[in-house]
C-alpha positions in Angstrom: -112.8 112.7 -122.5 -114.4 111.0 -119.5 -118.1 110.3 -119.0 -118.2 113.0 -116.3 -117.1 115.7 -118.8 -119.8 114.9 -121.4 -122.5 117.6 -121.5 -125.9 116.5 -120.5 -127.3 117.1 -123.9 -124.9 114.4 -125.3 -126.0 111.6 -123.1 -127.8 108.7 -124.4 -131.5 109.2 -125.1 -134.6 106.8 -124.7 -135.2 104.4 -127.3 -138.0 105.5 -129.6 -137.7 109.2 -128.8 -138.5 111.7 -131.4 -135.7 112.7 -133.9 -133.8 115.5 -132.4 -135.2 115.1 -129.0 -132.7 115.2 -126.1 -134.6 113.1 -123.4 -132.3 111.6 -120.8 -133.0 107.8 -120.2 -134.4 107.2 -116.8 -133.2 103.7 -116.5 -130.2 102.8 -118.8 -130.4 99.1 -117.6 -134.1 98.5 -118.0 -135.5 94.9 -117.6 -135.7 93.7 -121.2 -138.5 91.0 -119.9 -138.6 87.4 -120.8 -138.8 86.1 -124.2 -142.0 84.7 -125.5 -142.4 81.1 -124.6 -142.0 78.5 -127.4 -143.4 75.0 -126.8 -141.5 72.0 -127.5 -142.6 69.2 -129.8 -143.1 67.1 -126.7 -145.6 69.6 -125.5 -147.8 69.4 -128.6 -147.0 65.8 -129.7 -147.9 63.0 -127.1 -145.9 60.5 -129.4 -142.8 62.7 -129.1 -143.4 62.7 -125.4 -143.7 59.0 -125.1 -140.4 58.6 -127.2 -138.7 60.9 -124.6 -140.2 59.0 -121.9 -138.9 55.6 -123.3 -135.4 57.3 -123.9 -135.3 58.3 -120.1 -136.5 55.0 -118.8 -133.9 53.2 -121.0 -131.1 55.3 -119.4 -132.3 54.6 -116.1 -132.6 50.9 -116.8 -129.1 50.9 -118.3 -127.8 52.4 -115.1 -129.4 49.4 -113.2 -127.6 47.1 -115.3 -124.3 48.8 -115.0 -124.7 48.7 -111.2 -125.3 44.9 -111.4 -122.3 44.7 -113.7 -120.3 46.6 -111.1 -121.0 44.2 -108.3 -120.6 41.1 -110.7 -117.1 42.4 -111.5 -116.1 41.8 -107.9 -117.0 38.2 -108.3 -115.7 37.5 -111.8 -112.3 39.2 -111.9 -109.5 38.3 -109.5 -107.5 41.3 -108.0 -104.3 40.4 -109.9 -105.8 39.8 -113.3 -104.1 41.9 -115.9 -105.7 42.4 -119.6 -104.7 44.2 -122.5 -107.3 46.9 -123.7 -106.6 49.1 -126.6 -105.6 52.0 -126.2 -104.9 51.8 -122.5 -102.6 49.0 -122.6 -102.1 46.3 -119.9 -104.5 47.3 -117.1 -106.2 45.8 -114.2 -109.3 43.8 -115.2 -111.1 44.5 -111.9 -110.2 48.3 -111.8 -111.1 48.8 -115.4 -114.4 46.9 -115.1 -115.4 48.8 -111.8 -114.6 52.3 -113.3 -116.3 51.5 -116.4 -119.7 50.1 -114.9 -119.8 52.7 -112.0 -119.1 55.5 -114.4 -121.9 54.3 -116.7 -124.4 53.8 -114.0 -124.0 57.3 -112.6 -123.8 58.9 -116.1 -127.0 57.3 -117.1 -128.8 58.6 -114.0 -127.5 62.1 -114.8 -128.2 62.0 -118.4 -131.7 60.5 -118.0 -132.7 63.2 -115.4 -131.4 66.0 -117.7 -133.1 64.5 -120.6 -136.4 64.4 -118.5 -136.1 67.8 -117.4 -135.4 69.2 -120.9 -138.1 67.2 -122.7 -141.0 66.5 -120.4 -140.8 68.9 -117.4 -142.3 72.2 -117.7 -139.8 74.8 -119.3 -141.8 77.9 -118.6 -139.5 80.6 -117.1 -140.8 82.2 -114.2 -139.3 85.5 -112.6 -139.7 86.2 -108.9 -138.5 89.2 -106.9 -135.9 88.7 -104.2 -137.2 88.3 -100.6 -135.9 88.4 -97.2 -134.1 85.3 -95.9 -136.7 84.6 -93.3 -139.6 83.6 -95.3 -143.0 84.8 -94.5 -145.9 82.3 -94.0 -147.5 83.1 -97.3 -144.2 82.6 -98.9 -143.8 79.2 -97.4 -147.4 78.3 -98.6 -146.4 79.5 -102.0 -143.2 77.4 -102.0 -145.2 74.3 -101.1 -147.8 75.2 -103.8 -145.1 75.7 -106.3 -143.6 72.3 -105.2 -146.9 70.7 -105.7 -147.4 72.4 -109.1 -143.8 71.2 -110.1 -144.7 67.7 -109.1 -147.7 67.9 -111.1 -145.9 69.3 -114.1 -143.1 66.6 -114.2 -145.9 64.2 -114.6 -144.1 61.7 -112.2 -147.5 60.4 -111.1 -148.7 59.8 -114.7 -145.3 58.7 -116.2 -145.1 55.4 -114.1 -142.5 53.9 -116.4 -140.1 56.9 -115.7 -140.8 56.9 -112.0 -140.4 53.3 -111.4 -137.2 52.9 -113.5 -135.7 56.2 -111.7 -136.5 54.8 -108.3 -135.0 51.4 -109.4 -131.7 53.2 -110.6 -131.4 55.3 -107.4 -132.0 52.3 -105.3 -129.3 50.2 -106.8 -126.5 52.7 -107.2 -125.8 53.0 -103.3 -125.0 49.1 -103.5 -121.9 50.3 -105.2 -120.7 51.9 -102.0 -121.5 48.8 -100.0 -119.5 46.5 -102.3 -116.6 48.9 -102.2 -116.1 48.1 -98.5 -114.2 45.0 -99.9 -111.4 47.4 -100.7 -110.8 47.9 -96.9 -109.1 44.7 -97.1 -109.7 40.9 -97.0 -111.4 39.6 -93.6 -108.5 39.1 -91.3 -110.1 35.7 -90.0 -107.3 34.4 -87.8 -104.5 35.9 -89.7 -103.6 38.4 -87.0 -103.3 35.6 -84.5 -100.5 33.7 -86.2 -97.2 34.4 -88.1 -94.7 32.3 -90.0 -92.9 31.2 -86.9 -93.3 27.6 -86.4 -91.4 25.0 -84.5 -88.1 24.1 -86.4 -88.0 27.5 -88.3 -84.6 28.8 -88.2 -83.7 32.4 -87.3 -82.2 34.2 -90.4 -80.1 37.3 -90.0 -81.9 40.2 -92.0 -78.5 41.7 -92.9 -76.5 38.6 -93.9 -79.6 36.4 -94.9 -77.5 33.7 -93.2 -79.0 31.3 -90.3 -78.0 32.6 -86.9 -75.8 30.7 -84.5 -75.5 31.4 -80.9 -71.9 32.6 -81.2 -73.1 35.1 -83.8 -74.9 37.0 -80.8 -72.7 38.8 -78.5 -73.7 40.2 -75.2 -75.1 43.8 -75.7 -75.8 43.4 -79.3 -78.8 43.8 -81.2 -79.7 41.7 -84.2 -82.8 41.6 -86.5 -84.0 38.2 -87.7 -86.9 36.7 -90.0 -88.2 33.3 -90.5 -86.4 30.8 -92.7 -87.8 30.7 -96.1 -89.3 34.0 -96.4 -88.0 35.9 -99.5 -87.8 39.6 -99.9 -89.0 39.4 -103.4 -92.1 37.5 -102.3 -95.4 39.2 -103.1 -96.6 38.9 -99.4 -93.2 39.9 -97.9 -94.3 43.1 -96.3 -97.3 41.5 -94.9 -95.5 38.6 -93.3 -92.4 40.6 -92.1 -94.9 43.1 -90.5 -95.8 40.2 -88.1 -92.7 38.0 -87.9 -89.9 40.6 -87.7 -87.6 39.7 -84.5 -85.3 41.6 -82.2 -82.4 39.2 -81.0 -80.5 40.4 -77.8 -78.1 38.6 -75.6 -78.3 39.3 -72.0 -76.4 37.9 -69.0 -78.9 35.1 -67.7 -78.3 36.5 -64.3 -79.6 39.9 -65.5 -83.0 38.6 -66.7 -85.6 39.3 -64.3 -88.6 37.6 -65.6 -88.6 33.7 -65.0 -90.5 33.0 -68.3 -88.2 35.1 -70.5 -85.2 33.2 -69.0 -86.8 29.8 -69.7 -87.7 30.8 -73.3 -84.2 32.1 -74.1 -81.2 30.2 -75.0 -78.0 31.0 -72.9 -79.2 34.5 -72.5 -80.3 35.1 -76.1 -83.9 36.3 -76.2 -86.2 37.1 -79.2 -88.9 39.6 -78.9 -91.4 41.1 -81.7 -89.8 44.0 -83.3 -93.3 45.6 -83.9 -94.4 48.1 -81.2 -97.6 47.5 -79.5 -98.8 51.1 -79.8 -99.1 51.7 -83.5 -97.0 49.1 -85.1 -93.8 51.1 -85.7 -90.5 49.0 -86.1 -88.5 49.2 -83.0 -84.8 49.7 -83.4 -83.2 51.9 -80.6 -81.5 49.6 -78.0 -79.8 50.9 -74.7 -77.0 48.4 -74.0 -76.5 49.3 -70.4 -80.1 49.4 -69.3 -81.5 46.8 -71.6 -84.3 49.2 -72.8 -85.5 49.4 -76.2 -87.2 52.5 -77.6 -89.7 53.0 -80.3 -88.8 55.9 -82.5 -92.3 57.0 -83.3 -93.8 57.7 -79.9 -91.0 56.8 -77.5 -92.6 53.9 -76.0 -89.9 52.1 -73.9 -89.7 48.4 -73.1 -87.5 46.6 -70.6 -86.1 43.6 -72.5 -84.6 42.2 -69.2 -88.1 42.1 -67.6 -90.4 40.4 -70.2 -90.3 43.6 -72.5 -92.8 45.1 -70.3 -93.8 48.8 -70.9 -92.0 51.2 -68.7 -92.6 54.5 -70.6 -94.9 55.8 -73.4 -98.4 55.1 -74.8 -97.9 51.4 -75.7 -100.4 49.2 -73.8 -98.8 46.0 -73.8 -95.5 44.2 -73.4 -93.5 42.9 -76.7 -94.5 39.3 -77.5 -91.5 36.9 -76.8 -90.6 34.0 -79.1 -89.4 30.7 -77.6 -86.2 29.6 -79.0 -83.6 26.8 -79.0 -80.7 25.4 -81.0 -81.2 22.6 -83.7 -78.9 19.8 -84.6 -76.9 22.0 -87.0 -76.2 24.7 -84.2 -78.4 27.2 -85.4 -81.0 29.2 -83.6 -84.6 27.9 -84.3 -88.0 28.8 -83.0 -89.8 26.4 -80.6 -93.3 27.5 -81.8 -95.1 30.7 -82.7 -95.6 33.7 -80.5 -98.2 32.9 -77.9 -99.6 36.5 -77.9 -100.8 38.2 -81.2 -98.2 40.7 -82.4 -99.1 44.3 -83.2 -100.9 47.3 -81.9 -104.1 47.4 -79.9 -104.9 43.7 -80.9 -106.5 42.9 -77.6 -109.0 45.7 -77.9 -109.8 44.5 -81.5 -110.0 40.8 -81.1 
């Protein structure tokens, strides 16, 4: 039987009604009110309050020490140091120490604030009616008065030990974010201005891993090369190849329009950086008839017969050219490093 079918005389009656009285309750969800306030031990025992104060100050102090430990970890542990920590196994000493110290610093601030609120701040519950979103002037005045009362009840002015250690913890924690800027990468210094290419470095075919000879490069072909001595299993291989990768193309000398390009070539064999000057994508699409090379990312097009100048697309600079020659063994070699820095937007950055 649904509630709508229940006769009125069977509806719930008010609590405390006389036996047999069928009085309908006016408000079945009456406000039960707030329970009677029970004082905490800190409210009646100043010694307990001081113990709580020292506990909160201890947690804030521990947070400060953990923040100092976080910063010290950057100095103490190298990036590649691996240690065994049970039960985690082999982990990075730097990452483990950073996570442990930063987590401890943040946890102690939160735990100290919670313990402070639960033991020393006022715990009297206050009920207030809902009001419109736009506060009236008297409400604003009441809020400010309540804030002042809350500040007084927190005893932040009287509990100087808590106040000072809290300010110290909150002041030191942001330093963790400043130190984290190191993870953006090492300072480039002059690394972006130079590559592994140097006078006498042989050009190695990236497919066969053998030194390139002039007869290996035919007219219209595209070959990719890297410096002699760079190994694919080296820890910095990706960093170095991102600057040193070459495109080797052979063009009939009479078809080379740029004078410097012709002088820096060897019998029509020219070497240009493979790294697009737009956003650093590797260039690999070569048009044999036009001597144009196309970047697959954003279609920047370079004319390799005219100093690799940009003829289409968003790239802002020509591809750097590497001056090459032939050594006594008949292999192609570099006659120096790139004269222009390799990569995208370097001129705006540097």
